[in-house]
C-alpha positions, 0 to 999 in steps of 0.5 A: 927722740922722735922716730926717724930723727938722726944727727944729720937731720938736726945738724948735730955732729956724730961725736956730739950725738954719741955723747948726748945719746944716752940722755936724748933717748928720753927727750921727745920733740926737743930743741938742741941749742947752745945759747949766750946770755947777759951781753950788753951793747958797748955804747961805743963805735967798734972797729970794723971786721973784714968779711973774711975774718967774720966768716972764719970766726963765725964758722969756728963753733962748728966741727970742721966737717960741717963748715963747708955747707953752712951759710954765714951772716955778719955785720957791715960797716953800718952795723946791719946784719948781712949775708956774707956767704951763701950755704946749701946746708942745714946750718947758719952761722952769725959772726960776733956783733962788734956793737955788743959787749963781750964776744959771741959767734953762733951757728944754728939749725935753720929752723931756729933762725927766727928765735935766735935772731930775735934773741940777739936783737933784744940783747942788742937793744939792751934787754937783760937776761930776765927781760929778754926771756920774758919778751921771747916767751910773750912773743911765743905765747902770742904766736908772733914768734915760733920756737920749733920742737927741734934744731941745733945751735953751736956757740962760742961766747965770752969776754973776747975772741981769746976768752970764750966758752961753749954750751949746748942747750936742749930745749924741752918746752914746759919741762920740770926737774921732777919730770926729767930727773934733772937738777935745776941747780947750775953746774959746769960739771953736769947737765941742768935744767934752766927755765923749768916749767916754762915754754923756754925750759932747756937742758944746759950742757957745758962744752968746755 
């Protein structure tokens, strides 16, 4: 990690920091993020969810000690993304979008907001995972979108509110399997490298 980096500085809980410390010692300028893929719009009108419920569910990926200062965003009756609760901390949470098939709630370091919200927009527009990643990379390359060198996202995602899972992704732009010593073969049992050799290369760590 870069000199002076601490778990609080990038929005990590102490427990998560300790668990990942051995691996992150060799990561320089990484971005820590847990991210969902493969969601699609439902194409049907969804039942509105109260702001109170959206706030509760939106905060649920975070350790309890980190929830009080987090900002929470959700969706109004028109489907627009709005701020439901202001926050003075480093993290922002976005509640589940009822217009998208499957369930996802996301909390991220504020420096990751442009990247996360753009990815969610592309998913809502119907982009599949390869298309979404390709568009994001093109926008990063053109300078239209900035992917910072560090930050954090906590996320729960799955079929619905009761059937969901979590993963943490540590972004290492342009990292390769050979350069990191990580496998690029997917596994819930150990960290693995996704999108190797690209600007969106990241280590995926299951948080089941």
